[in-house]
N, C-alpha and C positions, 0 to 999 in steps of 0.2 A: 769932189775927191780929186786930189792932186797926185798923179802918178809919180811925179818927181819927189814929192814929200814922202811917199811910201818907199821909193827906192832909197832915199837918204836914210830913212829909219831902218830899213833892212840892212843897209851897209853898216850903220852904226851898231846894229845888233851883232853882225858878223865880226866886226872889229872888236867889240866887247868880248865875244866868246874867245877869239884868238888871244886877246890880251889876258883874259882870265886863265886860259890854258898855259900861256907862257909864264904867268905868275906862279901857277902850280908847279910847273917843271923846274923853274929856277928857284922856287922857294921865296919869291918876293911877294909879301902880302899886300904891298901897295899896288902892284900891277893887278893882282887878283881882285882887289877891291874896286879899282878903277874900271876894270873889265865888267864887273857886275853892275856898276853904276851906269855904264854906257848901255848895257842891256836893258836896264830899268827905264832909262830915258827913251830908248827905242820903243819899248812897250807902251809908254805914255803917248808917244807920237802916233803910233798905230791906233791907239784908242781914240785920240782926237780925230784922226781921219775917219774912223768908223762912225763917230758921232756926227761928223759933217755929212757923211753919206746918209745916215738915218734921218737927219733933219731935212736934207734935200728930198729924200723919198717922201717924207711926211708932207712937205710943201707941194710936191708934184701930185 
């Protein structure tokens, strides 16, 4: 598990939520979509880190 990777993924998730919210407020569908995409990427990154943790536990 890389704490740095988890921090980056969390930051990307927060950034995506803010961008999505700004898109909602301003009525900009592109910002809203990009925000959702960043959130999805962050979720994938978290899943990868979880899989790494599970593999490491299984090996230990």
